[in-house]
BASE-877759 format. One line per 10 residues: number of its first residue (from 1); their letters; for each residue x, y, z of C-alpha. Coordinates in nm, 4 decimals. Each point is the difference from the previous one (the first is absolute). Example, Ala and Ser with C-alpha at 12.3 -4.5 7.8 and 13.67 -1.06 7.14 Angstrom:
REM residues 2
1	AS	1.2300 -0.4500 0.7800 | 0.1370 0.3440 -0.0660
REM end
This chain:
REM residues 407
1	XXXXXXXXXX	-13.5442 4.3481 -2.0641 | 0.0708 -0.4347 -0.0507 | 0.0663 -0.1740 -0.3142 | -0.3496 -0.1829 0.1034 | -0.1063 0.3102 -0.2023 | -0.2590 -0.1555 -0.2710 | -0.0388 0.0971 -0.3209 | -0.2872 0.2305 -0.0357 | -0.1823 0.2904 -0.1646 | 0.0281 0.2637 0.2966
11	XXXXXXXXXX	0.2929 0.1891 -0.1180 | 0.3449 0.0605 0.1753 | 0.0879 0.4244 0.0670 | 0.3200 0.0229 -0.0503 | 0.1840 0.3156 0.0896 | 0.1958 0.1264 -0.3333 | 0.3035 0.2118 -0.0537 | 0.0817 -0.0944 -0.3199 | 0.3791 -0.0823 0.1195 | 0.1137 -0.3698 -0.0058
21	XXXXXXXXXX	-0.1506 -0.1398 0.3576 | -0.3439 0.0602 -0.1404 | 0.0242 -0.0535 -0.3491 | 0.1450 -0.3288 0.1119 | -0.3035 -0.0975 0.2493 | -0.2773 0.0785 -0.3539 | 0.1096 -0.2920 -0.1630 | 0.0587 -0.2395 0.2793 | -0.2815 0.0681 0.2347 | -0.2111 -0.0779 -0.3247
31	XXXXXXXXXX	0.2075 -0.2976 -0.0907 | 0.0321 -0.1568 0.4019 | -0.3819 0.0611 0.1175 | -0.1838 0.0189 -0.3168 | -0.1851 0.3206 0.0364 | -0.0503 0.3003 -0.1330 | 0.2292 0.2903 0.0962 | -0.1091 0.3710 0.0304 | 0.3101 0.2514 0.0378 | -0.0609 0.2991 0.2283
41	XXXXXXXXXX	0.2818 0.3026 -0.0426 | -0.0723 0.2888 0.2968 | 0.1128 0.3075 -0.1906 | 0.1922 0.1637 0.2817 | 0.2076 0.2290 -0.2107 | 0.2119 -0.0413 -0.2883 | -0.2080 -0.1515 -0.2564 | -0.1293 0.2512 -0.2904 | -0.1765 -0.1296 -0.2796 | 0.2541 -0.2113 -0.2242
51	XXXXXXXXXX	0.0809 -0.1385 0.3040 | -0.3039 -0.1136 0.0647 | -0.1066 -0.0952 -0.3296 | 0.3520 -0.2292 -0.0036 | -0.0774 -0.1526 0.3668 | -0.3938 -0.1091 -0.1512 | 0.1688 -0.1530 -0.3201 | 0.2573 -0.1982 0.2123 | -0.2497 -0.1072 0.2536 | -0.2239 -0.1232 -0.2739
61	XXXXXXXXXX	0.3163 -0.1286 -0.1877 | 0.1026 -0.2173 0.2793 | -0.3451 -0.1485 0.0179 | -0.1626 0.2147 0.2327 | -0.4664 -0.0786 -0.0312 | 0.0080 0.4063 0.0493 | 0.2335 0.3130 0.1480 | -0.1367 0.2599 0.2357 | 0.1734 0.3351 0.0305 | -0.1015 0.1721 0.3124
71	XXXXXXXXXX	0.0968 0.3609 0.0195 | 0.0980 0.0698 0.3065 | 0.2457 0.3675 0.0605 | -0.2351 0.2113 0.1315 | -0.0875 -0.3374 0.3023 | 0.3531 -0.0784 0.0591 | 0.0859 0.3754 0.0342 | -0.2719 0.0769 0.2451 | -0.0087 -0.3493 0.1945 | 0.4174 -0.0249 0.0409
81	XXXXXXXXXX	0.2051 0.2824 -0.1451 | -0.1415 0.2865 0.1313 | 0.0964 -0.1344 0.3120 | 0.3256 -0.0752 -0.0951 | 0.1037 0.3716 -0.1355 | -0.1970 0.1731 0.3525 | 0.2107 -0.2676 0.2399 | 0.3470 0.0518 -0.1889 | 0.0180 -0.3621 -0.0643 | 0.3367 -0.1672 -0.1010
91	XXXXXXXXXX	0.1112 -0.3336 0.0914 | 0.3350 -0.0252 0.1373 | -0.0066 0.3540 -0.0559 | 0.0222 -0.0369 -0.3484 | -0.2202 -0.2217 -0.1830 | -0.3247 0.1504 -0.0728 | -0.2287 -0.3046 0.0287 | -0.0175 0.0379 -0.4030 | -0.1857 -0.3286 -0.0684 | -0.0702 -0.2121 0.3094
101	XXXXXXXXXX	-0.2551 0.2906 0.1155 | -0.2680 -0.1017 -0.2635 | -0.0506 -0.3631 0.0575 | -0.2653 0.0071 0.2494 | -0.1566 0.2460 -0.2217 | 0.0135 -0.2675 -0.2977 | -0.1125 -0.2772 0.2441 | -0.2911 0.2321 0.0578 | -0.0950 0.0100 -0.3484 | 0.0386 -0.3797 -0.0942
111	XXXXXXXXXX	-0.1922 -0.0440 0.2916 | -0.2945 0.2012 -0.1022 | 0.0077 -0.1820 -0.3493 | 0.0261 -0.3023 0.1063 | -0.3390 0.0681 0.1599 | -0.1197 0.1429 -0.3223 | 0.0870 -0.2665 -0.1846 | -0.1528 -0.2726 0.2168 | 0.3503 -0.1897 0.0320 | 0.1735 -0.0966 0.3660
121	XXXXXXXXXX	0.3346 -0.0798 -0.1940 | 0.2251 0.2339 -0.0469 | 0.3887 0.0422 -0.0753 | 0.3695 0.1663 0.0147 | 0.3558 -0.0736 -0.1002 | 0.1710 0.1462 0.3054 | 0.3275 -0.2382 0.1372 | 0.0451 -0.1516 0.3283 | 0.3050 0.2538 0.0323 | -0.1792 0.2941 -0.0084
131	XXXXXXXXXX	-0.2393 0.2857 0.1282 | -0.2734 -0.0415 -0.2024 | -0.1271 -0.3388 0.1011 | -0.1017 0.1418 0.3343 | -0.1379 0.3567 -0.1324 | -0.2173 -0.1923 -0.2274 | -0.0996 -0.2945 0.2163 | -0.0602 0.2077 0.3127 | -0.2357 0.2431 -0.1365 | -0.1392 -0.2869 -0.2150
141	XXXXXXXXXX	-0.0675 -0.1716 0.3356 | -0.1477 0.3006 0.1484 | -0.2470 0.1062 -0.2464 | -0.1207 -0.2762 -0.1860 | 0.1113 -0.3646 0.2465 | -0.2614 -0.1932 -0.2347 | 0.2649 0.0436 -0.2897 | 0.2405 -0.3407 -0.0627 | 0.3307 0.1772 -0.1170 | 0.2651 -0.2072 -0.1839
151	XXXXXXXXXX	0.3772 0.1222 -0.0520 | 0.1378 -0.2272 -0.1831 | 0.3245 0.1370 -0.0852 | 0.0340 0.0402 0.3831 | -0.1326 -0.3738 0.0791 | 0.1123 -0.1718 -0.2464 | 0.3763 0.2643 0.0065 | 0.0023 0.0146 -0.4113 | 0.3601 0.1775 -0.0996 | -0.0038 0.3185 -0.2311
161	XXXXXXXXXX	0.1569 -0.1971 -0.2707 | -0.2324 -0.3214 0.0316 | -0.2753 0.2065 -0.0361 | 0.1686 0.2056 -0.3084 | 0.0507 -0.3582 -0.1677 | -0.3475 -0.1058 0.0463 | -0.1330 0.3128 -0.1930 | 0.2735 -0.0621 -0.2721 | -0.0598 -0.3712 -0.0124 | -0.3685 0.0811 -0.1226
171	XXXXXXXXXX	0.0703 0.3146 -0.1377 | -0.1639 0.2223 0.1741 | 0.0807 0.3772 0.0510 | 0.2585 0.0803 0.2202 | 0.0195 0.3460 0.1857 | 0.2726 0.2365 -0.1143 | 0.1949 -0.0885 0.3164 | 0.0163 -0.3721 -0.0541 | 0.1362 -0.1339 0.3349 | 0.2712 0.2586 0.0370
181	XXXXXXXXXX	-0.1813 0.2889 0.2118 | -0.3506 -0.0234 0.2032 | -0.0745 0.3632 -0.0387 | -0.3586 0.1281 0.1568 | -0.1276 0.3488 -0.1041 | -0.2337 0.2265 0.1757 | -0.1256 0.3644 0.0763 | 0.2410 0.0025 0.2845 | 0.3735 -0.0838 -0.1838 | 0.1122 -0.3040 -0.1579
191	XXXXXXXXXX	0.1910 -0.3490 0.1281 | 0.2301 -0.1956 -0.1223 | 0.1685 -0.3627 0.0822 | 0.2724 -0.1928 -0.1420 | 0.2891 -0.1787 0.0711 | 0.1909 0.3016 0.1070 | -0.2627 0.0828 0.2653 | 0.0706 -0.3820 0.1568 | 0.3473 0.1460 0.1437 | 0.0230 0.3049 0.1846
201	XXXXXXXXXX	0.3414 0.1311 -0.1891 | -0.0499 0.0840 -0.3796 | -0.2775 0.2194 -0.2074 | -0.2584 -0.1409 -0.2757 | 0.1661 0.1652 -0.3389 | -0.1182 0.3126 -0.1522 | -0.2125 -0.1839 -0.2868 | -0.2133 -0.1593 0.3322 | -0.1964 0.2962 0.1144 | -0.3079 0.0962 -0.1117
211	XXXXXXXXXX	-0.0187 0.3846 0.0136 | 0.3408 0.1726 -0.0090 | 0.2286 -0.2539 -0.1671 | 0.0986 0.3290 -0.1971 | 0.0400 0.2378 0.2340 | 0.3767 0.0000 0.0841 | 0.0820 -0.1194 -0.3601 | -0.1813 0.3161 -0.1380 | -0.0409 0.2515 0.2981 | -0.2715 0.2982 -0.0019
221	XXXXXXXXXX	0.0452 0.3449 0.0152 | -0.0957 0.0837 0.3662 | -0.3991 0.1166 0.0781 | -0.2044 0.1693 0.2483 | -0.3554 -0.1285 0.0515 | -0.2602 0.1900 0.2891 | -0.2391 -0.2760 0.1551 | -0.2559 0.1121 0.2680 | -0.1769 -0.1831 0.2126 | -0.2937 0.0656 0.1971
231	XXXXXXXXXX	-0.0257 -0.1422 0.3774 | 0.2401 -0.2917 -0.0606 | -0.1112 -0.0652 -0.3839 | 0.1264 0.0391 -0.3461 | -0.2169 0.2476 -0.1490 | 0.1935 0.2277 -0.2784 | 0.3450 -0.0127 -0.1926 | 0.1513 0.3272 -0.1550 | -0.3260 0.1640 0.1132 | -0.2755 -0.2249 -0.2407
241	XXXXXXXXXX	-0.2226 -0.1816 0.2413 | -0.0398 -0.4052 -0.0287 | -0.1034 -0.2952 0.1824 | 0.2104 -0.1648 0.2594 | 0.0834 -0.3075 -0.2900 | 0.0538 0.2359 -0.2590 | 0.2789 0.2022 0.1419 | 0.1262 -0.2952 0.1599 | 0.0399 -0.1630 -0.4110 | 0.1514 0.3462 -0.1136
251	XXXXXXXXXX	0.2630 -0.0010 0.3144 | 0.0810 -0.3708 -0.1471 | 0.0587 0.1189 -0.3577 | 0.2218 0.3045 0.0618 | 0.2101 -0.2179 0.3592 | 0.0955 -0.2257 -0.2442 | 0.1976 0.1550 -0.2478 | 0.2317 0.1352 0.2742 | 0.0274 -0.4074 0.1509 | -0.1892 0.1513 0.3244
261	XXXXXXXXXX	-0.0934 -0.2685 0.2462 | 0.2141 -0.2654 -0.1535 | 0.1276 -0.2150 0.2954 | 0.0275 -0.3590 0.1623 | -0.1453 -0.0676 0.3158 | 0.1120 -0.2814 0.2261 | -0.2468 -0.0654 0.2987 | -0.1470 -0.2087 0.2062 | -0.2971 -0.2526 -0.1829 | -0.3571 -0.0998 0.1788
271	XXXXXXXXXX	0.1549 -0.3896 -0.0215 | 0.3394 0.1047 0.2206 | 0.2626 -0.0143 -0.2742 | 0.1877 0.3090 -0.1628 | -0.0900 0.0656 -0.3482 | 0.0929 0.2514 -0.2390 | -0.1502 0.1713 -0.3145 | 0.0590 0.2972 -0.1916 | -0.2730 0.2541 -0.1117 | -0.0322 0.3409 -0.1290
281	XXXXXXXXXX	-0.2768 0.2466 0.1841 | 0.0289 0.3303 -0.1881 | -0.3241 0.1184 0.1215 | 0.0429 -0.1269 0.3204 | 0.3589 0.1407 0.0995 | -0.1354 0.3255 -0.0726 | -0.3356 0.0212 0.1469 | 0.1147 -0.0887 0.2903 | 0.3283 0.1829 0.0264 | -0.2485 0.3139 -0.0629
291	XXXXXXXXXX	-0.2535 -0.0998 0.2461 | 0.1961 -0.0468 0.2596 | 0.1541 0.3462 -0.0445 | -0.3190 0.1954 -0.0313 | -0.0808 -0.1916 0.3046 | 0.3162 0.1780 0.1902 | -0.1578 0.3252 -0.0713 | -0.3103 -0.0395 0.1482 | 0.0138 -0.2727 0.2730 | 0.1110 0.0350 0.3289
301	XXXXXXXXXX	0.3086 -0.2713 0.1164 | -0.2251 -0.1445 0.2062 | -0.2741 -0.0775 -0.2651 | 0.2917 -0.0927 -0.2010 | 0.1587 -0.2573 0.2544 | -0.3189 -0.1522 0.0761 | -0.0722 -0.0960 -0.3440 | 0.2880 -0.1357 -0.0461 | -0.0552 -0.2261 0.2566 | -0.2894 -0.1598 -0.1623
311	XXXXXXXXXX	0.1328 0.0246 -0.3216 | 0.2480 -0.2734 -0.0227 | -0.2574 -0.2433 0.1843 | -0.2635 0.0773 -0.2803 | 0.2605 -0.0425 -0.3369 | 0.0604 -0.3241 0.1530 | -0.3262 -0.1195 0.0256 | -0.0615 0.1022 -0.3032 | 0.3097 -0.1868 -0.1402 | -0.0595 -0.2948 0.1778
321	XXXXXXXXXX	-0.3946 -0.0135 -0.1671 | -0.1705 0.0994 0.3078 | -0.1473 0.3386 -0.1239 | -0.3305 -0.1617 0.0827 | 0.0924 0.0052 0.3673 | -0.2177 0.2335 0.1633 | 0.2652 0.1616 0.2158 | 0.1010 0.1445 -0.4260 | -0.3167 0.1921 0.0475 | 0.0396 0.1565 0.3289
331	XXXXXXXXXX	0.3859 0.0775 -0.1439 | -0.1976 0.1615 -0.3442 | -0.1630 0.2288 0.2500 | 0.2894 0.1403 0.1920 | 0.1555 0.0577 -0.3169 | -0.2986 0.2066 -0.1545 | -0.0264 0.2244 0.2911 | 0.3567 0.0625 0.0185 | -0.0269 0.1407 -0.3602 | -0.2720 0.3049 0.0383
341	XXXXXXXXXX	0.2745 0.2328 -0.0897 | 0.2666 -0.2329 -0.2078 | -0.1196 0.2574 -0.2554 | 0.2179 0.1836 -0.2389 | 0.2378 -0.0226 -0.3131 | 0.3857 -0.1339 -0.0339 | 0.2395 0.0800 -0.2716 | 0.2053 -0.3317 -0.0833 | 0.3245 0.0118 -0.2405 | 0.0484 -0.3136 -0.1980
351	XXXXXXXXXX	0.3151 -0.0434 -0.0640 | 0.1215 -0.3793 -0.1095 | 0.0232 -0.2111 0.3285 | -0.1536 0.2573 0.1738 | -0.2789 0.1467 0.0956 | 0.0721 0.3326 0.2197 | -0.2285 0.1628 0.2160 | 0.0327 0.4505 -0.0813 | -0.2481 0.0960 0.1827 | -0.3353 0.0074 0.1730
361	XXXXXXXXXX	-0.2657 0.2291 0.0408 | -0.3550 -0.0127 0.2292 | -0.2665 0.2270 0.1148 | 0.0951 -0.2359 0.3169 | 0.3441 0.0952 0.0318 | 0.0581 -0.0353 0.3546 | 0.3885 0.2167 -0.1077 | -0.1935 0.2285 -0.0749 | -0.2198 0.0374 0.3346 | 0.3518 0.1251 0.1617
371	XXXXXXXXXX	0.1179 0.3838 0.0018 | 0.3275 -0.1849 0.0778 | 0.2345 -0.0824 -0.2455 | 0.1607 -0.3471 0.0458 | 0.3975 0.0970 0.0773 | -0.0284 0.3518 -0.0435 | -0.2962 0.2121 0.1783 | -0.1953 -0.0688 0.3541 | -0.3547 0.0080 -0.0060 | -0.2694 -0.0782 0.1835
381	XXXXXXXXXX	0.2690 -0.0138 0.2983 | 0.2531 0.2390 0.0936 | 0.3908 -0.1083 0.0534 | -0.0772 -0.0299 0.4045 | -0.2593 -0.2518 -0.0945 | 0.2519 -0.1925 -0.2086 | 0.2835 0.0069 0.2838 | -0.2653 -0.1289 0.2527 | -0.1346 -0.2924 -0.2383 | 0.3579 -0.0849 -0.0498
391	XXXXXXXXXX	0.0624 -0.0226 0.3607 | -0.2686 -0.2187 0.0192 | 0.0021 -0.2256 -0.2323 | 0.3561 -0.0709 0.1402 | -0.0886 -0.0783 0.3142 | -0.0914 -0.3509 -0.0119 | 0.3365 -0.0756 -0.1383 | 0.1853 0.1950 0.2414 | -0.2035 -0.1796 0.2845 | 0.1325 -0.3404 -0.1144
401	XXXXXXX	0.3204 0.1051 -0.0276 | 0.0738 0.1492 0.2917 | -0.2192 -0.3237 0.1972 | 0.2172 -0.2275 0.1969 | 0.3070 0.2598 0.0339 | 0.0319 0.2179 0.2832 | -0.2340 0.2846 0.0334
REM end
């Protein structure tokens, strides 16, 4: 977008989270461009009926002509989360792509609604220093290159205290976290950014955690829960058959009480800097851990290793907003094929700060298929077979040691 955009009746469609950046943009865009503002919130998780009502009221109080809430949790699971589980994907061996993974889905929905409303002007509240600007704009330019994209917070370098003052001066509603913390929430978890995450040496205060702030101050008694999978998809919790989205939502509620999935991730941003963000991902932490252990029981070692080789690049592509690249469809096909036997139950013991995998069962257990007992008794082989095998396995090392010496 340029500042030459003339006033008119064609609305600006604003991706609206209800946080400070997008709350600030509703009146700012309206004042500066003389156009009606329509806010769109894409619900990829974490928005209940009360939260939806508050978002609608806030958007209209800020000056939006209309507010649209789009339910997208199932679509988000089908398009993204299913494959993050199948790939056991964590960035930096720690962070389960809590929120960034949903940006392409949100951009896709924004593009669809722009067409429905007959507008070619969309806006987002991303900054110049973060990943989301890239994710949104790569997806929008891929799906709808005809759109004009406005990003005033980035392009005019507005600071959070400036935005807060702008709203307060006009006596407009201010988000609950004000300028202190930037909070994003979705089906796969919560991210929290504040002054503490701008450096590498400290944690956010306990009150800033969204899901688990009382988990250690008021510890819960241990609980055991069983998660059931069918071909890599979570379909049961404690024997009750549920949809995958419902399993995720219930596991978040359970895990949050124990402080499961809480962490601070330090890693490389898309734009090349180091970045740090606090996160809470109780469902993601437990599901990835449970799924990985079930895979170990039913998949061969080679299957696991090959899948791990493509899981890392897949996670990078999702993180970088490149989920629409066709190579992701190729990797997803491998993921789905690899899950043919990933069916069974995983028992998880919840304790404060820890989810312990107690046991795994499956009708496709490779462990149970052997007549041998690890460390105890031979099965489909004899002691002589084992002796010969050990000798053959040791040959390469023996030859390397011998090479260059007198034979």
